[in-house]
N, C-alpha and C positions, 0 to 999 in steps of 0.2 A: 504493499500500499504506500509506503514511503517513497518507493521508486518512483510509482505513478504520481504521487503528489509532487516529486521533485521535477520530473518531466514536464508536468503542468506548469510550473511556476517559471520554469526555463522558457517555455512557449510564450508565456504572458509577457515574461521580460522582453522577449524579442519582438512582440507586437508594439512595444513601448520604444523600440529602436535600439536595444542593447543588443550586445554580442557576447559569446563567451570569451572570457580571457584565460590566455595560456597559464598564467600564474597568478596565484592569491593576490600578490603585491600589486599585480597590474589592474585590478578588478576596481570598477567604482561601486559595484553594489556586491555583497557577499550575503548569501543565504544559508543560514545553518540549520537544516531539517532534522528534526531530532526524534529519537525513539525513547521510550523509557519502560518498555515491557518488561526488561529485567533491569537489574541494578548496574550490570556491566555496560548496558547500553547507555545509560543515565550518565554512568561516570566517564564515558567517552565524550559525550555531548558537552559536559561541564570542561573536560579537558580542552576541547576545541574553544570553548567560550575565553577560557583564560588566556589560550594561545592568540585570540584575536584581539585582546586588550592592547599589546604594545603596538599591533598594526594599526589601530584606530588612534593612538597616540602619534605615531609617526605620519598617518595620513588622516588627518580630522575630517577632510570632505567625503571619505569613504561611508557608505550607508551599510549598516549592519542589520541584517534582518534575522531574528529568532524565531522559527518556525516549529509547528509540530506539538508532539505530545509533551514536551517539557513545559509549553506554555498551556495546552489545553484549552478548555471551552470556558473556563471559570474566572477568567481574568489573570493579570499578570502582575498585579502591584507589588508583590514580593520580589519578583524577578528584577523589575524595574529599580528597585532600591538595592539588589544586590549587584547588577550589572548595568550601571547608568550609562556605560558607552554604547550600549545597544540602541538603535534608534527606532526599530520597529519591531513589535511583537504579534505573531501571527498564529492563530489557531490551526491545527490540522486541517489540511485540503483547502484553505481559505487564502489566496493571494490578495484579496481586498485591500487589507491594511497597507501592504507593501505598495501596491498599485496607488491608493489615495495618497501615500508619501511622496510618490516619486512623480505624479501628476499634479503637484501643487500648481505649477506652471503648465497650462493646458498645451503649450506650444511643444511639449515633449511628445505627445502622443502622435503615434505614426500608425495610420490605417494600412491594412493588409489586404483588403478586398480585392485588388487587383491580383495579387497572389494567390488568393483562395480561389478565386475565379478561374485563374489559369490551370491550376491544380483539381478544378471542377470539385470543390469541397463547398458543400451545401452548408446552410446555416443549422448550427448543432453538431458540425463536424469538428475536428480536432486536429490542428496544425501541429505536427512534430516539430520539437527544437532544430534548429539548422544542422547541427552536427549528426542529427539521426535520421533526419529525412533522406528516404531513398537508400538508407543503410540498416534500419532496424528490421529485423524479420520478425521477432517475437514481442508482442506488447502486452502490457498489463491494463485492463479496463475495469476500474471499480464499479461495480453495480450495487452494492449495499455498504452503506457508511455507517459508522458507529456500530454500537451493540447494545442490546439491552437485556441479554441473558444474565449477566452479572455473576459469573463464577467468583468464589470468594479469593482467589488469587489474582484476578485480572484487572488491571488498571485501565483498559480500553474505554470502557463505560463511562469512566470519570474524566478521562482526557479526549475522546472522541464524540462524546455524546450518546443520546439514543440512536437506536437502529432506524434508518430511512432508506427507502430504496429510490435509485434514480427511474425516472419514467423510460419505458421500453424504447420507446420512438428517439429518445436522446442517446440511448446506448446504441442501437442500430445505426443512427446518422454518425456516431464517432466510429464504430467499427468500419462502416463503408469508406470514412474519410482516411483512415488508417491503411486500408486495403490499397487505396489509390496512390498512398505514398510509400508502397513496397511492402507493408507488413503482411505475412502469409499465416500468422498464429496469433491468437489472441487468448489470455487468460484472464476469466471474469473472477474478480476479487470481491470479497465479503468476509468480515470476522466470522460470520456464520452465512456463507453464501446460498446454502440451502433456503434460508428463510427469505429470498429474494420475493418481492412482489406481494408479500403478506400484509404490508401497509398500504397497498394500492389495490383495492377490491376489484376495480374494474380492469386491471391489466393482468398480464400473464405471469404464471410462476416462473420458477428457473428452468423447469422442463419446457414450457411454452417460449420463453426466451431462447433457449438453444435451437429450437425448431426454427425460429425466425431468422437467427444468425447463420443458421447451417444453408440458407438460401442465398446467401451473399456470394456473388460471383467473385474468384480470385482469393476468398478465404479458404486455406487449406485445412486447418486444425483449429480446433476450440478445446481449450482446458477450464477448469473452474476450481477455485480454493478460496477458504478451507471449509470442509464439511463438518457436520458435528452428528455424532452418534444418534441423538435424539430426534433429528431433523431429515437425515439422509433416507428417504424412502424408497419403496420399490417402484414408483412411477418414475423418479428421476433415473434410477438404474435402468429401466427399460428404455428410457430415451438415449442414454450412453450406448446401450447394446444396439440400439436401431440405427442411429445416425452415423455414417462413416466418418465424418469430420470431427466428432467428438471423441476425444482419445481415451483409451482405457487405463486412465491413472487416476486413483481416488486419494485424496488427502484427508485423513479423518482422525483426529488425535482422540487417543485414549486417555492419556494424562497420568494414568495409574491402574494398576491390575489389583487393586484391593476394593472391595466395596465400601468399607469403612472410610478410607480415604476419599473415595469417589464421592461420598455422601458429604463429608467435610468440605469437599471442594465445590458442592453444589453442581454436580455435572448433569444429574437428571437421568443417569441410567446406570445397569450394573455391568459387572464383569460379563456376565452371563449374555446379556444383551449385546455386548460388542463381539463377543465370539460369534453369536447368531448373524449380526450384521456382516462380519468378515465372510462367513459361509455364503451370504446371500449375495454379496458383492462378487465372490468368484463364481458361483453358480450362474448367475445372470450374466456375467460377462465372459464367461469361458469360452464362446466362440469368436469373440474378438481376437484379430491378429494384432501383433504376436502374444496374445493372452492378456493378463491384467495385472497391474502392480498398484500395491496399497502402500501408502506412507502414513506414519503416525506421529504424535508427538508425546514426549513423556517428561514429566517433572520428577525428580528424585529429591528427596529430603524435605517433603511437605511437612509443616508443622505436625507432630504427633506420630509421624511414619515410624514403625517400628521396623526391626531387622525383618521379621516374619511378612510384614505387610510390603517391605521391597522385595523380599524374595517371591511374593506373589506376582509383582510385576515382571520380575525376571523370568518367572515360569510362563507368564502370558506371550512375552516377547519370544521366548524359545519356542513356544508350541506354535504360535500363528504364523512365524516365519514371515514376516512382512519385508518388503523390499526396502524401506527406509524407515529409520527411526530418529527424529530430531530431538535431542536430549538435552535437557536443562537443569541447572541446579536451582532449586527454590530460591528466591530472594523476595523479602518482603516489599511491596509496591504501596506508597502512600494511598491513604483514602479507602484501600481495599478491606473488605471484611476480615480477611486473614490477618492483615497487619494490625487491625484494633482489636481482635478477640483471640487470636491464636498465637502461642508463644513459638517463636521460631527456635525449637529446642534441638534441632538436629545440627551437630557441629559441622564446620565447613570442610574439615577432614574427613569426615563421615559422607558427606555429600560427594566430594570428590571420588572417594572410595567406590560408592555406588554409581557414581558417573562411568567410572572407568570400567566397572563390571559389565554394565549394559553396552558401553560402547565396544568393548571387545567381543561380546557374545553378537552384537548386530554386524560388526565386521565380519565375522564368520559366516553368518547367515547370508549377508548381502553378496560375499564372494562366492558362495555355493549356487545361490540363484543366478548370478550373472555367468558362472560358468557354464550353466546350461545353453547360454548363447552361443558359444563357441562354434565355429564354422557355419552357423547358420546365416541365412539372409534376412536382412530387416531393412525397412524404410527410414531413412534419416532426412530430418530437415536441417539444413545447415544453416547457421546463425552467424558465425563470424571466423576470421581466421586470427589464430592465436599463437604467435611465434612460429608460424611458417605451416602450422597444422589447421585444418578446418575442424571446428567444432559443431557438432549437431546432437539432436536428440531423437531417440525412438519415439514409436508412439506411446511406450510404456515409461517414458520420461527418462531412459537411460542414456548416461552421456557417452558420446562416441567421438573419437578423433580419428581423421584421415588425412595422410599424405597425399596431396595432389597439387599440380600446377594450374590444374583449371580453376575457374571463378566458380564456387560453388555456392555463391551467397543466395539465400533464398530459395535453393533447389531441393526438391525431395528426390533423393536417389537411392537406389538399392545397393547396399554394401553386404560384404561378407565379413563376419567378425573373425579377427584373427588374433586377438588376445583380450582376456577379461581380468579385471580388478574388481574390488569390493565397490569402487567409488567411480570407475570409468571403463571404457573399452576402446579397443583400436580397431581398425578394419580397413579394408581395401575396397575401391569402388567395383562394381560389377559393370 
C-alpha cells in the first residue's frame, strides 16, 4: 500500500511541474512516506527524520513532507512539536496537504491534459510517474482503504482509518490507464481485500470486480491481497478458478496456530477453520496451471504466548506446507488493544529463537516445494532486468531469473526451470 501511495504522490508532484531528483541533496521537495506496522519500521522512519534535520539546516528552502502512518489520521500536533523543521504533515494516501502547500502560488500548477489526451487516458485514469511510464510491468492498485476489523495487535485502523472501498468505475478506469502505459499485471490491494464492496451496496464485490477487470484488453494478469480467513469465501475462489487472468496465488495470514492466541488477537476464526480453508483453496484451484500457491503471515511472541502455544504454530506450518510464510516478531503498537491491555511478556531473545525456528522450517518447506518445478515448463511475466538477468514471476508468484540478451520487459514467455532454491529459481527460455 505504501508503494502505491508513494507512486501516487510522485505522479501528483509531476503534475505540478516537479521532476525526480537524482540525489537527496538536489531535491526541492522531500517526501518521507512512513510505515509503523512494526516497531522496526517506525524506528527506520524516525532515523530518516533525524537525518533530514541537517539537510533542512543547510538548505532552508527545501520542503520536507512527512506522510503516512507515522502521521496517521488523528492530527500531528505532537509530531509538529517534535520535528519543527518538517513543513507539511500528511495522512496516509493523502497528497492534498502537500499540494496545498506547494500551490500557494497558483502559477506553479502545470496542466497535463495534453499529455493525458495523447496517452488516451480518460478522466479517472492514473498517470504513472515519469520514470515508470512505459517501464512498469506490474502495478499495485488500492481498492479498499483503511480497515475496520481491529485485530488487537494491529495499528492500521488507528492510522489509516475505517474501511472504505473505492468505486468500481474509478478502479476500472485506473487499470485501463495503467495498461495504456505498459502495465501488464495489477495487484488489487486491501488490508482485507475480500471485503471490497461491502460498504457500496449497489456495486460489485471482489469477485464481480475481478470479472470486470478480466475484460480489459492488454491486461494479462490479476492478483489480489491480503485476504482474511474469515472473509475468503468459496464464491471468490470459484472466480479465481474460472478466470484465466486471475493468478492462482492466495495470501491469507493465519498469524498464529493456537486457538487461545487467535482469540486474544481477535482474529475471528479457529485453527480448524484455517485448516479447512487451506484444503478448500487447494481443492478448488487444483486444475489451475501450474497449481496453486498459498502465502501466510505469522507473528511470534504475542503477549502470553507459551512454548506449547508456539509449538502449535510450528506444527501448523509443518503440516500445511505453505509456499511462503512472512514472519514477524510481535512489537506493541501505540493505541492498539494489545498494547493497552496485554503485557509484552515474551523476551526479545525468545522471540528471535521462535522466529529462527519457523524461518528454518519454512526454508526447508519452500525449498522442497520449489524443487518440484525443476525441469518443468512454466509461463513467466518478466518485470525488469537486474544486474544482467531478467526477473519475472510464474502464475504462482515464484521468482524466476533468466539470462538473455533479448528485451523481455513485459513479455510472458515459456521457460524451463534449470535450478531451484527456497526463494527463487533460474531458467532458460524455450
